[in-house]
Structure formats: C-alpha cells, structure tokens
C-alpha positions as a printed Julia matrix, in Angstrom:
145×3 Matrix{Float64}:
  0.0    0.0     0.0
  1.42   3.39   -1.0
  1.25   6.29    1.39
  1.39  10.03    0.84
  3.7   12.04    3.03
  3.65  15.82    2.86
  7.23  16.98    3.31
  6.46  20.65    2.78
  3.46  22.59    1.58
  4.71  22.15   -2.0
  6.2   18.64   -2.24
  4.18  15.42   -2.19
  5.64  11.93   -2.28
  3.51   8.98   -3.26
  5.59   5.85   -3.4
  5.82   2.49   -1.72
  9.62   2.72   -1.95
  9.67   5.98   -0.02
  7.26   4.48    2.52
  9.83   1.79    3.26
 12.36   4.51    4.15
 10.22   6.99    6.11
  7.19   6.47    8.3
  4.72   9.11    9.48
  4.86   9.56   13.25
  2.76  12.58   14.08
  0.31  14.68   12.1
 -0.45  18.35   12.56
 -3.0   19.87   10.21
 -1.86  19.17    6.69
  1.74  18.25    7.66
  3.13  14.89    8.61
  6.33  14.65   10.63
  8.52  11.91    9.29
 10.47   9.39   11.3
 13.45   7.82    9.59
 13.82   4.12   10.09
 17.16   3.65   11.82
 17.72   0.3    10.11
 17.35   1.84    6.64
 19.43   5.02    6.76
 21.0    5.39   10.22
 19.9    7.58   13.1
 21.36  10.81   11.71
 19.64  10.73    8.28
 17.29  13.63    7.59
 14.04  13.04    5.65
 14.82  15.75    3.1
 18.26  14.24    2.47
 16.61  10.86    1.96
 14.13  12.42   -0.44
 16.99  14.05   -2.37
 18.79  10.69   -2.55
 15.65   8.91   -3.79
 15.04  11.63   -6.41
 18.67  11.46   -7.56
 18.48   7.67   -7.81
 15.25   7.77   -9.84
 16.65  10.44  -12.16
 19.82   8.37  -12.61
 17.81   5.3   -13.57
 15.65   7.31  -15.98
 18.59   8.96  -17.71
 20.64   5.75  -17.76
 17.81   4.13  -19.72
 17.83   7.1   -22.1
 21.58   6.73  -22.56
 21.23   3.0   -23.3
 18.62   3.75  -25.97
 20.71   6.56  -27.49
 23.87   4.43  -27.54
 21.95   1.56  -29.13
 20.78   3.94  -31.88
 24.35   5.15  -32.42
 25.68   1.57  -32.62
 22.97   0.62  -35.11
 24.55   2.44  -38.06
 21.52   1.78  -40.27
 19.23   3.69  -37.9
 18.25   7.12  -39.17
 16.23   9.0   -36.57
 13.3   11.1   -37.73
 13.92  14.83  -37.36
 11.12  15.2   -34.79
 12.7   12.43  -32.68
 16.11  14.12  -32.75
 14.67  17.51  -31.83
 12.44  16.15  -29.05
 15.24  14.1   -27.48
 17.76  16.94  -27.67
 15.3   19.33  -25.99
 14.44  16.73  -23.34
 18.01  15.81  -22.47
 19.35  19.38  -22.53
 16.51  20.3   -20.17
 17.39  17.31  -18.01
 21.02  18.43  -17.83
 19.99  21.94  -16.82
 17.51  20.75  -14.18
 19.92  18.19  -12.74
 22.72  20.74  -12.49
 20.41  23.25  -10.78
 19.37  20.57   -8.29
 22.96  19.47   -7.74
 22.29  15.94   -9.0
 25.61  15.34  -10.78
 25.19  11.7   -11.84
 21.87  12.34  -13.65
 23.43  15.46  -15.21
 26.37  13.4   -16.48
 24.12  10.68  -17.88
 21.94  13.26  -19.6
 25.03  14.94  -21.05
 26.12  11.62  -22.52
 22.67  11.23  -24.09
 22.96  14.75  -25.57
 26.28  13.79  -27.2
 24.68  10.63  -28.65
 21.7   12.57  -29.99
 24.0   15.18  -31.56
 25.7   12.31  -33.39
 22.32  10.97  -34.46
 21.31  14.48  -35.61
 24.43  14.6   -37.78
 23.6   11.15  -39.23
 19.99  12.2   -39.93
 21.1   15.47  -41.56
 23.58  13.64  -43.81
 20.96  11.03  -44.77
 18.42  13.7   -45.64
 21.02  15.62  -47.65
 22.08  12.53  -49.63
 18.43  11.56  -50.23
 17.67  15.05  -51.53
 20.74  14.89  -53.79
 19.66  11.48  -55.12
 16.14  12.75  -55.81
 17.54  15.8   -57.59
 19.75  13.51  -59.7
 16.75  11.37  -60.65
 14.82  14.45  -61.76
 17.72  15.63  -63.93
 18.24  12.22  -65.6
 14.51  11.83  -66.29
 14.5   14.9   -68.55
C-alpha cells in the first residue's frame, strides 16, 4: 500500500519505496512529521536528504535508460532517426542536464550529457541522410528529362 507524506506545503511523495524509508509519526493539520527508520538510513539521516537521494536515484535510472537507448541507436549504423525524434530528445536531455545541475544531481546530469552527445551524433547522421536523399532525388529528376 502506497502512502502520501507531505514533506512541505509544496512537495508530495507517493511511493511504496519511499514508505519503506520513512514512516509518518505525528500529524499536525496538513503536515506529517517523518520518522526515519534507523535500520534503513541510520539515526542521523534527515528526511529531506533521503528524499533528495531517492530523487537522484530515480533520475539516474531514468537517464541511464535514455543513454542505453541513445547508444543503441548510435551503434545501429543503419538507424536514421526522424527529425522530430532528434529535436524532441535533444530538448528533453538538454533540459534534463539543466535541471539536474540546478538541483545538484551530478550523476543524472552526467548521464543526460552523454545522451545529448549521442543525440547530436544521431542528428548529424539524420542530416547527412536527408542531404544525400535530396541529392539522389535531384539527380533522378535531372536524368529523367
């Protein structure tokens, strides 16, 4: 069963994984004080630090998956990404780098940066493929006349 813990008036966590790390102890109005399980993180761990670690871990997993996909596309030399795919992924991963750096999450920022490099390589491949296709089509039109 998932639980919702209100860490501040702006942040909500809904996750069974987070529930395993923190447990509500006392409620006051719309706030829940969190008690850190000593067996999970030690007595000195602070709930916000735990939240930051969980967020960093989840971002790392997300961006690592993106890097695996991007690297697989780069390795597959026959893959030509559609222009919309290149643009969308570049915008997404550049935004991810910026957000991760602002939050101080360096591993997700590094993984996102690697994905940006891969997508720049794929953009170059797509541009060259489109250029050669246009040249071939122009050549066909000239020879047909």
